[in-house]
VOMI-986754 format. One record per residue (C-alpha): residue number from 1; residue in one letter; y, x, z. Coordinates in pm, 1 decimal, decimal comma, padded with zeros to 6 digits, m for minus. Last residue first. Layout:
REM VOMI-986754
{site NUM a {Y X Z}}
...
END
This chain:
REM VOMI-986754
{site 89 q {m03552,7 02853,9 02627,8}}
{site 88 k {m03461,8 02485,3 02645,3}}
{site 87 k {m03406,8 02446,1 02280,4}}
{site 86 a {m03753,6 02595,4 02204,9}}
{site 85 a {m03919,3 02325,0 02440,8}}
{site 84 i {m03721,3 02044,3 02250,3}}
{site 83 a {m03821,7 02175,6 01917,0}}
{site 82 k {m04187,7 02201,1 02024,3}}
{site 81 r {m04179,0 01844,8 02166,6}}
{site 80 v {m04034,9 01719,3 01835,8}}
{site 79 e {m04315,2 01897,3 01647,2}}
{site 78 e {m04574,6 01726,4 01873,9}}
{site 77 t {m04411,7 01386,6 01817,1}}
{site 76 t {m04492,5 01415,9 01452,0}}
{site 75 s {m04280,0 01417,2 01131,3}}
{site 74 p {m04006,8 01647,4 01232,6}}
{site 73 k {m03696,7 01583,4 01008,0}}
{site 72 e {m03604,1 01836,1 00754,1}}
{site 71 l {m03243,8 01875,0 00689,6}}
{site 70 k {m03126,5 01882,8 00333,9}}
{site 69 v {m02801,3 02064,0 00257,9}}
{site 68 p {m02614,2 01907,5 m00025,2}}
{site 67 e {m02617,6 02095,3 m00355,1}}
{site 66 d {m02371,1 02301,0 m00532,9}}
{site 65 p {m02103,2 02306,8 m00266,5}}
{site 64 v {m01736,8 02250,7 m00382,1}}
{site 63 v {m01509,4 02503,1 m00240,2}}
{site 62 v {m01136,1 02397,7 m00263,8}}
{site 61 d {m00903,0 02672,6 m00362,3}}
{site 60 d {m00886,8 02565,1 m00728,2}}
{site 59 f {m00761,9 02217,6 m00637,3}}
{site 58 e {m00430,6 02215,5 m00815,3}}
{site 57 d {m00146,7 01992,0 m00720,0}}
{site 56 q {00108,5 01938,8 m00999,1}}
{site 55 s {m00002,8 01575,5 m01043,6}}
{site 54 i {00069,7 01499,8 m00681,4}}
{site 53 v {00433,2 01611,3 m00703,7}}
{site 52 n {00494,4 01435,5 m01033,3}}
{site 51 i {00333,7 01101,2 m00895,2}}
{site 50 t {00541,8 01120,8 m00580,1}}
{site 49 y {00864,9 01185,8 m00764,7}}
{site 48 v {00794,4 00896,7 m00999,1}}
{site 47 y {00727,8 00648,9 m00710,2}}
{site 46 i {01021,2 00769,6 m00500,3}}
{site 45 g {01256,1 00720,2 m00804,5}}
{site 44 i {01115,3 00382,7 m00884,3}}
{site 43 v {01170,3 00265,4 m00518,3}}
{site 42 l {01526,0 00417,1 m00516,9}}
{site 41 s {01609,7 00247,2 m00856,0}}
{site 40 f {01491,4 m00101,3 m00729,2}}
{site 39 i {01693,5 m00061,3 m00426,7}}
{site 38 g {01999,2 00037,0 m00632,7}}
{site 37 i {01955,6 m00240,3 m00894,9}}
{site 36 g {01922,3 m00492,9 m00606,2}}
{site 35 t {02231,1 m00363,5 m00428,1}}
{site 34 i {02434,9 m00378,6 m00749,9}}
{site 33 t {02315,2 m00727,0 m00806,9}}
{site 32 n {02391,1 m00841,7 m00452,5}}
{site 31 k {02742,8 m00700,2 m00481,7}}
{site 30 i {02812,0 m00867,1 m00820,3}}
{site 29 l {02672,4 m01215,7 m00708,9}}
{site 28 y {02817,9 m01210,2 m00351,9}}
{site 27 p {03147,8 m01383,7 m00443,1}}
{site 26 a {02970,8 m01648,0 m00654,2}}
{site 25 r {02716,3 m01758,9 m00399,3}}
{site 24 a {02932,1 m02023,3 m00236,7}}
{site 23 r {03073,7 m02153,0 m00573,6}}
{site 22 l {02710,0 m02194,4 m00701,5}}
{site 21 l {02608,0 m02371,4 m00395,4}}
{site 20 a {02898,7 m02612,5 m00418,5}}
{site 19 p {02822,8 m02676,2 m00789,7}}
{site 18 s {02474,4 m02793,0 m00683,7}}
{site 17 a {02163,6 m02586,5 m00739,8}}
{site 16 r {01869,3 m02780,2 m00905,5}}
{site 15 m {01600,3 m02904,7 m00664,1}}
{site 14 q {01521,5 m03207,2 m00889,4}}
{site 13 e {01679,6 m03437,7 m00621,5}}
{site 12 d {01991,7 m03228,0 m00588,8}}
{site 11 y {02040,8 m02907,5 m00397,0}}
{site 10 y {02322,4 m02763,3 m00187,1}}
{site 9 t {02354,5 m03075,7 00030,7}}
{site 8 s {02001,4 m03023,1 00162,3}}
{site 7 q {01716,0 m03250,5 00224,2}}
{site 6 f {01374,8 m03115,3 00238,5}}
{site 5 p {01045,8 m03300,2 00330,7}}
{site 4 r {01158,3 m03635,5 00167,9}}
{site 3 y {00924,9 m03918,6 00261,7}}
{site 2 p {00974,0 m04219,9 00036,2}}
{site 1 m {01172,5 m04533,1 00155,2}}
END
C-alpha cells in the first residue's frame, strides 16, 4: 500500500474538491468574496493615499551642504600631544 500523507473526505485522489466540500463552502462564498474585496480595497486605498501624501512633500526647507567638512588628522605623535595639552588647558 503506497504512503498517503494527506487523507481527507473533502478531496479525492487528484486533490479536487468533492461535492461535499463545495456544499460546505457555498453559504460563505458571497460573504467571503465581499470581505476579500473590502480588504483589497482598503489596502489599495491606503497605498494610494500614502503615495499622494508623500508626493506632495517639498524639501525646499532642507539645507544641503555644498561639500562635506574634511577633518585633518594629526600626522605625528607630537601633534597629538600638543592637541591633548591644549585640550587640558
